[in-house]
C-alpha positions as CSV (number, residue, x, y, z in Angstrom):
1,M,8.0,-28.4,-16.7
2,R,7.1,-24.9,-15.5
3,T,3.8,-24.3,-13.7
4,F,2.3,-21.3,-12.0
5,R,3.8,-22.8,-8.8
6,N,7.2,-21.7,-10.1
7,L,6.2,-18.1,-10.1
8,Q,7.6,-16.1,-7.1
9,I,4.5,-13.9,-7.1
10,W,2.3,-17.0,-6.7
11,Q,4.6,-18.4,-3.9
12,K,4.7,-15.1,-2.0
13,S,1.0,-14.5,-2.3
14,M,0.4,-18.1,-1.0
15,T,2.6,-17.3,2.0
16,L,0.6,-14.2,2.7
17,V,-2.7,-16.1,2.5
18,T,-1.5,-18.6,5.1
19,Y,-0.2,-15.9,7.4
20,N,-3.4,-14.0,7.2
21,Y,-5.6,-17.0,7.9
22,Q,-3.7,-17.3,11.2
23,L,-3.9,-13.6,11.8
24,T,-7.7,-13.3,11.2
25,Q,-8.4,-16.2,13.6
26,Q,-7.7,-13.6,16.3
27,F,-10.4,-11.2,15.0
28,P,-13.6,-11.0,17.0
29,K,-16.2,-13.7,16.2
30,E,-18.7,-11.1,15.1
31,E,-16.3,-10.3,12.2
32,T,-16.5,-13.8,10.8
33,F,-18.8,-12.7,8.0
34,G,-17.5,-9.2,7.9
35,L,-13.9,-8.0,7.7
36,T,-12.5,-11.5,8.3
37,A,-14.3,-12.9,5.3
38,Q,-13.4,-9.8,3.2
39,I,-9.7,-10.1,4.0
40,R,-9.6,-13.8,3.2
41,R,-11.6,-13.5,0.0
42,S,-9.5,-10.7,-1.4
43,L,-6.3,-12.4,-0.5
44,I,-7.3,-15.8,-1.8
45,S,-8.2,-14.1,-5.1
46,I,-4.5,-13.1,-5.7
47,P,-2.8,-16.5,-6.1
48,S,-6.0,-17.9,-7.6
49,N,-6.0,-15.3,-10.4
50,I,-2.3,-15.7,-11.0
51,A,-2.8,-19.4,-11.4
52,E,-5.9,-19.1,-13.6
53,G,-4.2,-16.5,-15.9
54,Y,-1.1,-18.6,-16.2
55,G,-3.3,-21.5,-17.2
56,R,-4.8,-19.6,-20.1
57,K,-1.6,-19.9,-22.1
58,S,-2.1,-16.5,-23.6
59,N,-0.1,-13.4,-22.7
60,K,-3.2,-11.2,-23.1
61,E,-5.3,-13.4,-20.8
62,F,-2.4,-13.8,-18.3
63,T,-2.1,-10.0,-18.2
64,R,-5.8,-9.6,-17.6
65,F,-5.8,-12.0,-14.7
66,L,-2.6,-10.3,-13.2
67,N,-4.5,-7.0,-13.3
68,I,-7.4,-8.6,-11.5
69,A,-4.9,-9.9,-8.9
70,V,-3.5,-6.4,-8.5
71,G,-7.0,-5.1,-7.8
72,S,-7.5,-7.7,-5.1
73,L,-4.2,-6.7,-3.6
74,F,-5.4,-3.1,-3.4
75,E,-8.6,-4.3,-1.7
76,Y,-6.5,-6.2,0.8
77,Q,-4.3,-3.2,1.5
78,T,-7.5,-1.2,2.3
79,Q,-8.9,-3.9,4.5
80,I,-5.8,-4.3,6.6
81,E,-5.7,-0.5,7.1
82,I,-9.3,-0.7,8.3
83,A,-8.2,-3.6,10.7
84,K,-5.5,-1.4,12.0
85,N,-7.8,1.6,12.4
86,I,-10.2,-0.4,14.6
87,N,-7.4,-2.0,16.5
88,Y,-7.7,-5.6,15.2
89,I,-4.1,-5.5,14.2
90,R,-1.1,-3.5,15.6
91,S,0.6,-0.8,13.6
92,E,3.7,-2.9,13.4
93,E,1.7,-5.8,12.0
94,F,0.1,-3.4,9.5
95,D,3.5,-2.1,8.4
96,Y,4.8,-5.6,7.9
97,L,1.8,-6.7,5.9
98,Y,1.7,-3.5,3.9
99,N,5.4,-3.8,3.0
100,K,4.8,-7.4,1.8
101,T,1.9,-6.2,-0.4
102,R,4.0,-3.4,-1.9
103,E,6.7,-5.9,-2.8
104,L,4.1,-8.1,-4.4
105,E,2.6,-5.1,-6.2
106,A,6.0,-4.2,-7.7
107,M,6.6,-7.7,-8.8
108,M,3.2,-8.0,-10.4
109,S,3.6,-4.6,-12.2
110,S,7.0,-5.8,-13.5
111,L,5.5,-9.1,-14.8
112,I,2.6,-7.2,-16.4
113,K,5.0,-5.0,-18.3
114,K,7.2,-8.0,-19.3
115,T,4.1,-10.0,-20.4
116,N,2.8,-7.0,-22.5
117,S,6.1,-6.6,-24.4
């Protein structure tokens, strides 16, 4: 039986969540309720919305939740760029994370198109 756990976009986004929890543990403590929380919240939203949309059993609803997940992905891209600009993450780390998000973005865009047809 297929579940949302079988979706590569869900799996890849879960990997990104785990990686970022470890990464943001290194942020200054004064960011706990600031950038750290924002990064975690936007990132958690991605696999959560994929799972919720999948569970709706409707292509229209699944597409709607995938679009929400894409919005959260864009939020995250902005937040990691802020983290790079204020030297919380190195440029190499940013490049790695940004490339991972671009891959997810392409996969979600493809799935949205497929779900809409």
